[in-house]
C-alpha positions as CSV (number, residue, x, y, z in Angstrom):
1,X,43.4,-53.3,6.1
2,X,40.7,-55.7,4.9
3,X,38.3,-52.8,4.4
4,X,40.7,-50.9,2.3
5,X,41.7,-53.8,0.0
6,X,37.8,-54.3,-0.4
7,X,37.5,-50.7,-1.6
8,X,40.4,-51.4,-4.0
9,X,38.8,-54.4,-5.5
10,X,35.4,-52.5,-6.3
11,X,34.8,-50.9,-9.5
12,X,35.9,-47.3,-9.8
13,X,32.4,-45.8,-10.2
14,X,31.5,-47.2,-6.8
15,X,34.5,-46.1,-5.0
16,X,34.1,-42.6,-6.3
17,X,30.5,-42.7,-5.2
18,X,31.5,-43.5,-1.7
19,X,34.1,-40.8,-1.5
20,X,31.8,-38.0,-2.8
21,X,31.0,-35.3,-0.3
22,X,27.1,-34.9,0.2
23,X,25.7,-31.5,0.2
24,X,22.3,-30.9,1.5
25,X,20.5,-28.2,-0.4
26,X,18.8,-25.5,1.7
27,X,15.7,-23.3,1.0
28,X,17.0,-20.2,-0.7
29,X,16.6,-17.0,1.4
30,X,13.5,-15.1,0.4
31,X,14.3,-11.7,-1.5
32,X,14.0,-8.7,0.7
33,X,12.8,-5.6,-1.1
34,X,12.0,-2.2,0.6
35,X,8.7,-0.5,-0.3
36,X,10.8,2.3,-2.0
37,X,12.5,-0.3,-4.5
38,X,9.1,-2.1,-5.0
39,X,7.5,1.0,-6.4
40,X,10.7,1.8,-8.3
41,X,10.6,-1.8,-9.8
42,X,6.8,-1.4,-10.7
43,X,7.3,2.1,-12.4
44,X,10.6,0.7,-14.3
45,X,8.6,-2.3,-15.6
46,X,5.7,-0.3,-16.8
47,X,7.9,2.5,-18.5
48,X,9.7,-0.2,-20.3
49,X,6.3,-2.0,-21.3
50,X,4.6,1.0,-22.6
51,X,6.2,4.0,-24.1
52,X,3.2,6.2,-23.4
53,X,4.0,6.0,-19.8
54,X,6.0,8.9,-18.3
55,X,6.9,10.4,-14.8
56,X,6.7,14.0,-13.9
57,X,7.2,15.9,-10.6
58,X,9.5,18.0,-8.5
59,X,13.0,16.5,-8.3
60,X,11.9,13.2,-9.8
61,X,14.6,13.2,-12.5
62,X,18.2,14.5,-11.9
63,X,17.8,14.2,-8.1
64,X,16.3,10.7,-8.2
65,X,13.2,11.8,-6.4
66,X,12.9,13.6,-3.0
67,X,12.6,10.2,-1.2
68,X,14.6,8.4,-4.1
69,X,11.7,6.4,-5.3
70,X,12.6,7.2,-8.9
71,X,16.3,6.4,-8.4
72,X,18.0,5.5,-11.7
73,X,14.8,6.1,-14.1
74,X,16.1,9.3,-15.4
75,X,19.4,7.9,-16.5
76,X,17.6,5.0,-18.1
77,X,14.7,6.8,-19.9
78,X,16.0,10.4,-20.4
79,X,14.5,13.9,-20.2
80,X,11.3,13.0,-22.3
81,X,10.1,10.5,-20.0
82,X,11.3,11.4,-16.5
83,X,10.5,15.2,-16.1
84,X,11.6,17.6,-13.4
85,X,8.9,20.2,-12.9
86,X,8.8,23.6,-11.4
87,X,7.2,24.0,-7.9
88,X,3.8,24.3,-9.2
89,X,1.5,21.6,-8.3
90,X,-1.6,23.0,-10.1
91,X,0.5,23.7,-13.2
92,X,2.2,20.1,-13.6
93,X,-1.0,18.3,-12.4
94,X,-2.8,20.1,-15.2
95,X,-0.2,19.2,-17.8
96,X,-0.4,15.5,-16.6
97,X,-4.1,15.5,-17.0
98,X,-4.1,17.3,-20.4
99,X,-1.5,14.6,-21.3
100,X,-3.7,11.8,-20.3
101,X,-6.7,13.2,-22.3
102,X,-4.3,13.2,-25.2
103,X,-3.5,9.5,-25.2
104,X,-0.5,9.3,-22.8
105,X,-0.3,7.6,-19.4
106,X,1.3,10.0,-17.0
107,X,2.5,9.2,-13.3
108,X,2.2,12.6,-11.6
109,X,4.2,12.6,-8.4
110,X,3.5,14.9,-5.3
111,X,6.4,15.5,-3.2
112,X,3.9,14.8,-0.4
113,X,-0.1,14.6,-0.9
114,X,-0.3,17.7,1.4
115,X,0.9,19.5,-1.8
116,X,-1.8,18.1,-3.8
117,X,-4.2,20.7,-2.3
118,X,-2.5,23.0,-4.6
119,X,-3.7,20.9,-7.6
120,X,-7.0,19.4,-6.1
121,X,-9.1,21.2,-8.7
122,X,-7.2,19.2,-11.4
123,X,-7.5,16.0,-9.6
124,X,-11.3,16.2,-8.8
125,X,-12.7,18.6,-11.4
126,X,-10.5,17.8,-14.5
127,X,-9.4,14.1,-13.9
128,X,-12.1,12.5,-11.9
129,X,-15.1,14.0,-13.7
130,X,-14.2,14.0,-17.4
131,X,-15.0,10.4,-18.3
132,X,-18.4,10.8,-16.8
133,X,-19.1,14.2,-18.3
134,X,-18.0,13.2,-21.9
135,X,-20.3,10.3,-21.7
136,X,-17.7,7.7,-21.6
137,X,-15.9,9.2,-24.7
138,X,-12.8,10.6,-22.8
139,X,-10.8,8.6,-20.5
140,X,-8.2,10.1,-18.3
141,X,-5.6,7.3,-17.4
142,X,-3.4,9.1,-15.0
143,X,-1.8,8.1,-11.7
144,X,-1.4,10.6,-8.9
145,X,1.1,9.3,-6.4
146,X,3.3,10.4,-3.4
147,X,3.6,10.0,0.5
148,X,0.5,10.3,2.4
149,X,-0.3,10.5,6.1
150,X,1.7,11.4,9.2
151,X,5.5,11.1,8.9
152,X,7.8,12.2,11.9
153,X,8.4,15.6,13.1
154,X,6.9,17.5,10.2
155,X,3.8,18.9,12.1
156,X,0.2,20.0,11.0
157,X,0.8,21.0,7.6
158,X,2.8,18.0,6.5
159,X,1.0,15.1,8.4
160,X,-2.4,14.6,7.0
161,X,-4.1,11.4,5.7
162,X,-5.9,12.1,2.4
163,X,-7.5,8.7,2.0
164,X,-10.9,9.9,3.1
165,X,-10.6,13.1,1.0
166,X,-10.0,11.3,-2.2
167,X,-12.1,8.3,-1.3
168,X,-15.1,10.5,-1.1
169,X,-14.9,11.6,-4.9
170,X,-16.6,9.3,-7.5
171,X,-14.5,9.0,-10.7
172,X,-11.4,8.3,-8.6
173,X,-9.8,4.9,-7.8
174,X,-7.8,5.3,-4.4
175,X,-5.2,2.7,-3.2
176,X,-3.2,2.6,-0.1
177,X,-0.3,0.0,0.0
178,X,1.3,-1.3,3.0
179,X,3.9,-3.9,2.1
180,X,6.4,-4.1,-0.8
181,X,4.1,-6.6,-2.7
182,X,1.2,-4.2,-2.2
183,X,3.3,-1.3,-3.6
184,X,4.6,-3.1,-6.7
185,X,1.3,-4.8,-7.6
186,X,-0.9,-1.8,-7.0
187,X,1.3,0.8,-8.8
188,X,1.5,-1.4,-11.9
189,X,-2.4,-2.0,-11.8
190,X,-2.9,1.8,-11.4
191,X,-0.8,2.7,-14.4
192,X,-2.6,0.2,-16.5
193,X,-6.0,1.3,-15.5
194,X,-8.0,3.5,-17.6
195,X,-9.2,5.7,-14.8
196,X,-7.4,8.3,-12.7
197,X,-5.9,6.5,-9.7
198,X,-4.7,8.0,-6.4
199,X,-1.8,5.9,-5.0
200,X,-1.3,6.9,-1.2
201,X,2.2,5.8,-0.1
202,X,3.7,6.3,3.3
203,X,7.0,8.1,3.8
204,X,7.8,6.0,6.8
205,X,7.3,2.7,5.0
206,X,9.6,3.6,2.1
207,X,12.8,2.1,3.8
208,X,11.0,-0.9,5.3
209,X,12.0,-4.1,3.7
210,X,9.5,-7.0,3.1
211,X,9.8,-10.5,1.5
212,X,9.0,-10.4,-2.1
213,X,7.4,-13.7,-3.3
214,X,8.6,-15.2,-6.6
215,X,5.2,-14.5,-8.1
216,X,5.6,-10.7,-7.1
217,X,9.1,-10.5,-8.8
218,X,7.5,-11.2,-12.1
219,X,7.1,-8.4,-14.5
220,X,3.5,-9.7,-15.1
221,X,2.6,-9.4,-11.3
222,X,-0.6,-7.1,-10.7
223,X,-2.8,-6.7,-7.5
224,X,-6.4,-6.0,-8.6
225,X,-7.6,-2.7,-7.5
226,X,-10.5,-3.2,-5.3
227,X,-9.6,-6.4,-3.5
228,X,-8.7,-6.6,0.2
229,X,-6.1,-9.1,1.6
230,X,-6.5,-11.1,4.9
231,X,-2.9,-10.7,6.4
232,X,-3.6,-12.9,9.4
233,X,-6.5,-15.3,10.1
234,X,-8.3,-15.2,13.3
235,X,-11.6,-16.3,14.9
236,X,-12.2,-13.7,17.8
237,X,-12.3,-10.2,16.1
238,X,-11.8,-8.5,12.7
239,X,-9.2,-5.8,12.6
240,X,-9.4,-3.7,9.4
241,X,-6.7,-1.2,8.4
242,X,-4.8,0.1,5.5
243,X,-1.2,1.5,4.9
244,X,1.3,1.8,7.9
245,X,-1.2,0.8,10.6
246,X,-1.6,-2.7,9.2
247,X,1.8,-3.4,10.7
248,X,0.6,-2.0,14.0
249,X,-2.5,-4.3,13.9
250,X,-0.2,-7.4,13.1
251,X,2.0,-6.6,16.0
252,X,-1.0,-6.1,18.3
253,X,-2.4,-9.5,17.0
254,X,0.8,-11.2,17.8
255,X,0.7,-9.9,21.4
256,X,-2.9,-11.0,21.9
257,X,-2.4,-14.4,20.6
258,X,-0.2,-15.2,23.5
259,X,-3.2,-14.5,25.6
260,X,-5.5,-16.7,23.4
261,X,-7.0,-13.9,21.4
262,X,-7.0,-14.6,17.7
263,X,-7.4,-11.6,15.5
264,X,-8.2,-11.7,11.9
265,X,-6.2,-8.7,10.2
266,X,-7.6,-7.3,6.9
267,X,-5.3,-5.1,4.8
268,X,-7.8,-2.9,2.8
269,X,-5.3,-2.2,0.0
270,X,-7.9,-0.2,-1.9
271,X,-10.1,2.6,-0.4
272,X,-12.2,3.1,-3.4
273,X,-13.8,0.9,-4.7
274,X,-14.0,-0.7,-1.1
275,X,-14.0,-4.5,-0.8
276,X,-16.6,-4.6,1.9
277,X,-17.4,-8.2,0.9
278,X,-14.2,-9.4,2.5
279,X,-14.9,-7.4,5.7
280,X,-18.5,-8.7,6.0
281,X,-17.3,-12.4,5.7
282,X,-14.8,-12.0,8.3
283,X,-17.3,-10.1,10.7
284,X,-19.9,-13.0,10.1
285,X,-17.0,-15.4,11.4
286,X,-15.6,-13.4,14.3
287,X,-18.8,-11.5,15.3
288,X,-16.6,-8.3,16.3
289,X,-15.0,-5.6,14.3
290,X,-12.6,-2.7,14.8
291,X,-11.0,-0.3,12.3
292,X,-7.7,1.4,12.5
293,X,-6.4,4.4,10.6
294,X,-4.0,7.2,11.0
295,X,-6.5,9.8,9.7
296,X,-8.9,11.9,11.5
297,X,-12.1,10.3,12.9
298,X,-14.9,12.4,11.4
299,X,-16.1,11.1,8.0
300,X,-13.1,8.8,7.9
301,X,-12.4,5.4,6.2
302,X,-13.2,3.7,9.4
303,X,-16.5,5.5,9.7
304,X,-17.4,4.3,6.0
305,X,-16.5,0.6,6.9
306,X,-18.6,0.7,10.0
307,X,-21.5,2.3,8.1
308,X,-21.5,-0.2,5.4
309,X,-21.4,-3.2,8.0
310,X,-24.4,-1.6,9.8
311,X,-26.3,-1.3,6.6
312,X,-25.3,-4.8,5.2
313,X,-26.0,-8.5,6.1
314,X,-23.1,-8.7,8.6
315,X,-24.7,-6.3,11.2
316,X,-26.9,-9.1,12.6
317,X,-23.7,-11.0,13.3
318,X,-22.1,-8.5,15.5
319,X,-22.1,-9.3,19.3
320,X,-20.6,-5.7,20.3
321,X,-20.7,-2.2,18.7
322,X,-17.8,-1.8,16.1
323,X,-15.0,0.3,17.3
324,X,-12.9,2.7,15.4
325,X,-9.2,3.4,16.4
326,X,-8.0,6.7,14.5
327,X,-5.8,9.7,14.6
328,X,-6.6,12.4,17.2
329,X,-9.1,15.0,16.2
330,X,-6.5,17.8,16.2
331,X,-4.0,19.3,13.8
332,X,-0.7,17.3,14.2
333,X,1.5,18.7,16.9
334,X,5.3,19.1,16.4
335,X,6.5,17.8,19.7
336,X,7.4,14.0,19.5
337,X,5.3,12.9,22.7
338,X,2.2,14.8,21.4
339,X,2.8,13.5,18.0
340,X,2.9,9.9,19.5
341,X,-0.4,10.5,21.2
342,X,-1.9,11.7,18.1
343,X,-1.2,8.5,16.0
344,X,-2.7,5.1,16.8
345,X,0.0,3.0,18.5
346,X,-0.1,-0.7,19.2
347,X,-1.2,-0.4,22.8
348,X,-4.2,1.7,21.6
349,X,-5.3,-1.1,19.2
350,X,-4.8,-3.8,22.1
351,X,-6.9,-1.6,24.4
352,X,-9.7,-1.3,21.7
353,X,-9.6,-5.0,21.1
354,X,-9.9,-6.0,24.6
355,X,-12.7,-3.3,25.0
356,X,-14.7,-4.6,22.1
357,X,-14.3,-8.4,23.5
358,X,-15.3,-7.2,27.1
359,X,-12.0,-8.7,28.5
């Protein structure tokens, strides 16, 4: 009773302060965004920002895209800026290149990059070489984008990685995103670039959610083309990859960390121009290198990385030969068990790392 009477005698403000319930503010949950939605956001923001930007390709408009990457854009921007095309890659890629030469900024979607072979003359001979052949007078600001590399159960003609194909050609820029942040930042940079840019997405990554940082949610967020990212710091071995295999490398690194092996995982992000300086700095620290890719081994992205390391200052820091983990040197089989054996798995990466470290 004495305590209650004491409360009564206190000023009202003090009593109300004592009776207030206290709430503890928690950290807000990070925004989860799929790779599909990140690309959609990036294109949407650039379409809104610059009226010269437009998207064309098979089923991109009324059907919302074969993989729903362009969902909602046709309803928002209409027929003039989101354009369904006939099934003729050489035709609509040529239209897109011509539009870029005339001052527009087209995004040309291939339903998969396997179909880009129908239009490879437009990509290589028309888009990539015109700026050089015109003495710098005629830029071709175009984006060629779509899913690249192995999917699941679609066999030899729909499972190729084109990173080495397009990375071979001067005049093109080639990017290969892994995460949602990669996808959004790189598609926006590609659209704003005055050169033809090939954006190699991955069908199996479209539905995978990643945390999107507050910075990446901004409409001004860009990832510079030509800059790699260290996804995980390490001291024992450098593991370099791009696109979907980056995730496998991080899984392998997590497993190996329990055994005391710390892997430095580098996400290349860009195939051309290649950020070899980041790889060199890492190799000088770890003294070991493996590369991981889904494409074929001969003349591949990993082969180029290894060659550049051999030719540069990091070579003298290697304590063991560099090792490549690649897709099998065969056309992709249809049977799932054979398909799994043709694509680098986490166990293959762990085996290569232990072999390189002589463990």
